[in-house]
N, C-alpha and C positions, 0 to 999 in steps of 0.2 A: 437599149440596155444590153444587147447581146454583143459579145466581143467576136470579131471576125479574125481569121488568119488565112493567109493564102498558102495553099499547098504548092502552087507554082504551075508552070506550063507542063502538061503531061507529055506533049510531043509537039513537034513543029506545027502541026495542023490542029492540035486540040485547043479548045477554049480553056481559059483560066477558070478554075473552080474555086468557089469560096465555101468555107466551113464555119459553123458556129461551134463554140466550145463552152462547156458548162462544168462546174466543179460541185461535187457532192462530198460532204465530209462527216466525220464522227469525232467526238471528243468527250472523254470522261472528265468531268469538271472537278472531281475529287472533293466531295462534300460541300456543295454550294448550299449552305444552310443560312436562313435568316437568324435573327437573334431572339425569336419568340418560340414558345413551346407549342407544338402541335399535339393536341390531345390524342392520347392513345399511341403515340410514337416515342421510341427511345432516342430522343434528340438532345438529351440533357448535357452531353459534352459540348454542344454548340449553343449554349446559353451563356449570358454574361457571368454567371456564377458557376459555370461548369468547368470541367477539366481544362478546356482550351481557352477559358476566359474570352469567349467569343463576343466581342463588343461591336457596336455600330461602326467604329472606325475600321476594325478588321474586316467586317462585312463589306464596307465600301471599297477597301483595297482589293478584296477578292473579286468583286464585281468588275472593277477597273481592269484587273489582270486578266480575267477570263475574256472580257470584251476585246482586249488587245489581240489575244490569240485568235479568237473567232473571226475578227475582222480581217486578220492577215492571212487566214487560211484561203488558199486558192489564188493568192495574188502573185505567185511566181509566174503564172501564165495569164492571169486575168487581173491586172494591177488595179483597175478602177472598180471592179465588181466583186471579186472574191467568189465565195460559194453561193450557189442557188439555194441549197438547203444543207443543214448540219444537224445530225442526230446528236443528242447529249444524254449523259447518264449522271447519276449521283446528284440529283437536284431535289431539294426538299419539297417544293410545291410550286404551283403556278405563279405565285407572287414573286418568287425568286427569278423566274424567267422574265416576268414583266419588268422587274428592276434591271435585269441584265440588258434587255432590249432598250432601256432608257439611257444606257451608256452611249456617249457621243459617237464612237465609231460604228456602232450598230444602228443607232437612231438615225444617223446620217443616210443610211441605206434603207431605212424604213423596215428593218427586220421585224417580223412577227413571230409569235411563239405558239406552240401547242403542247399541252400536257394534260393527261388524265391521271389523277391521283389514284394509286393502287394500294394494296394492303401490306406492303413491305413493313416489317417490324421496326426498322429504323426510320421509315418515312421517306426513303429516297426513291425517286422515279426516273423514268426515261422521258425525254421530250424531243421536240423538233423546233429548230429555228429555221426560218425561211425568208427569202426575198420575194415578196408577192409580185414584183415585176417580172420574175423568171419562173416561179413555181406557183401554180394555182391549186388550192386544196379542194378535193372533191369529198373525201370521207375520212373520218378519224375514228379509231376504235382501239380499245385495250383488250387483248385476249389474255385471260388469266393463265398463269403457270399453275398446273394442276399436279399435285403430288399423287402418286399411285398407292401410297401407304397412308391410311388415315392418321396414324400417329405422327406423321411428319407435318401434317397440315397446320399444326400449332405454330410453326415458324414460317409465316407467310413471306413470300418473296416477290420480286418484280415480275410483271407480265410482259407481253410482247406488244409493243406500241406500233400500230399499223396506220400509216398515213398514205392515202391514195390521192393522186393529183395529176396535174398536167404540166409537163416540161417539154419545151420545144414541140408543142402541139401533139405530144404523145402521152399515153397513159403510163405513168410511172408510179410505182408503189414502193414505199420505204418501210422496212420493219426494223425498229430500234430495240435493241436487247441489252440486258445486263444479267447474265446467267449467274447462278449461285457461286459464291466465292470459293477459293481454294481451302477454306476452312471446312468445307464439305467434301466428301469423297467424289470421285469422278462420276459416279452413277447419276448424281443429281444434275450435273451439267449435260450428261448424255440424255437424260430425260428431257431436259430443255431443248437439246438439239433435235430430238424426235418431234417435239411439239412445234418448233419453228418449221420443221419440214412439213408437218401437216397443214400449217397455215399457208406455207408456200404452195403446196399442191392444190389447196382450195382456191387460191387466188389465180393460179394458172388455169385451173379448170374453168373459172369464170371468164377469163380472157387469156387465151394462149399467147397473145402478142404483148402482154403486159411486160414492161421493163421493170424487173424486180431487183431491188437493192436491199440486201440483208446486212445490217451493220450492228456493231455494239462491242461492249466489253464482254468477251466470251469467257474470261477467266481460264482460258485454255489456249494453247497454241494451235496453229492450223492443222498440224499433223495429229493432234490428240483425238481420241475416239468421238468426243462430242461433236467435233467439226467434220472430221474426215469420214466417219462411219454413220453416226446418228443423223446428222444433218446431210451428209453425203456431198460435201463441197470438194470438188476435184482440184488436184494440183496442176494438171496440164490441160491446156485448151483442147487438145486432141481427144481427151477423155470425155469432153462435154458434147455428147452426140444427140441427146433427146431433149425435147422441149422442157422437161421437168428437171434436167440436170443443172448443176450449179458449178461455178468456177470461183476459186479462191486465189486471187492474184497476189495475196500476201504470203502464201506458202513459200514460194521461192525467195521472196524478200527475207523472210525469217531464216531460211536455210543458208542465206549468204552471211549470216552472223550478226544481223542487226534486229532491232525490235522497237517496242513502244514503252516498255518499262523494264527496269533492271532489278534483279534479285540475286544476292550473293555473287555479284560480279558478272552475271550472265544475263543476256537479253531474252525476255519473253516477248511475244507479239500477240497480246490478248485482243487488241483493238483492230478488228478486221472488218472489211467491206467485201461482201460476197455477191456475185452477180449471176443473173439468170442467163440461160442460153441465148435469149433474145438480144442481149447486149454484145454478143460476140460474132465474129465472122470466121469462116473456116480457114481464111488465109492469114490470120493473125499469128504472131510468134510470141511465145512466152518470154517475159522479162524485157521486152523492148517496146518503146512507144510505137504505135502503129503508124503507117503511112496511109493517110486517108485515101489517097489516090489508088492504093493497091487493094482496097476492100470496098464492099458495098456500104456506104454511109448514107443511104437514102433514109435510114432510121438511125436513132441514137446508137452509138457504139463506144465501147471502151477505148480510150486513148492511152491512159497511163495511170497506174496506182502509185502513190507516194506516201511516205511517212513525213509529216510536216515537222521541220526542225528549224529552230532559231537558237542562237547562242544563249539568249536570255532564259531559255527553258531548262538550262543545265546548271548545276553547281560548278563554279569556276575554280574552286580551290579547296584545299583541305582533304580530309580522309575520303570524302565521298565525291571528289571531283569527277565529273563525267556522268554522275547520276542526274536524274530529273530533279529540278528544284521545286520542292513541295511547299504547300502552305504551312505545314507543321512537320517537324521531325524531332524525335526524342523529347517531345514536350515543349519544344522551342518554336515560336512563331517565326517563320523565315520570310513571310510576305512573298511567297513564291506562287506557283501556278498549279501544277498537278503532278501526281506520281506517274501519269500516263502522258504519252505524246499523241497528238492527233494524227489521224489518217484521212486520206481523201483519194477520190478517183476523178480523173478528168474524162469527160465524154465529148464526142464530136458528132456533128450531123451536117451533111451537105446542104447548102442553101439552094432553094429552088429558084 
């Protein structure tokens, strides 16, 4: 099930080396709701008689559209396999992910799902889809987002979904996040960044060699305080010096003028994948795919970060040409995908 690629002959006398490649992604599914009311949650706009007239037909189309994107993620380099694991956000419940995994392109690869329902007032959660032929789950937990002001606790929000597993015979832990929206001031996302940092530090304390992947809709850009200061994700690899340091490969991507969602004609890059020190090598260069022969790939290493783009994910005409093609816009059902684009990282490891 693992795709190989040849780096080539290193010298006239060197043996040809082989490397395995893996893809890990994230996608905000933009309101993957079923058509039933979940008691205690404000899901009324996604009911048949709600504002969006959310019918069984619309739900089927949403599942089909999401499955298409998820199945195609990672196929630029891994055409028959795609991603080993994909974190997702804005999912109403476990049943929605079960329905999603029953869609043919995901069912064909035997994708499985994980989700722990949290206290979010709208009922949306983070989850993980994974290919069990590539990623084996060890442990799953939901770490709650904790407000430091009692009066704020009335508006419950998403926690931090932590999945520990094995990929390429290595300990890999994925933390899937969806920080408070831009409707809240920066302070609450910074609070979330500090809490993710605490989770990260505890995981590295347990295993300094863990390959840690922090992903999610951060509702902030890489340079914003929640990411750059509270979480402490660095822009440049040369700044990542200690075992607890983090690298954000999407910082330079956003600085180049692109992103994952558009607002008022400008790109934001909220959908980030942040990596631990253990996934880097001192000889790597920012902004370029690595040459595995030039670094130590005896363990998993970053190969390349990308924003996943397909023409069908964008509006092709009209006033909002070039924007992401959403499920709804202006009260109109567009039968689209999401207001966010997916992101992913490719990892490589030398075969023994």
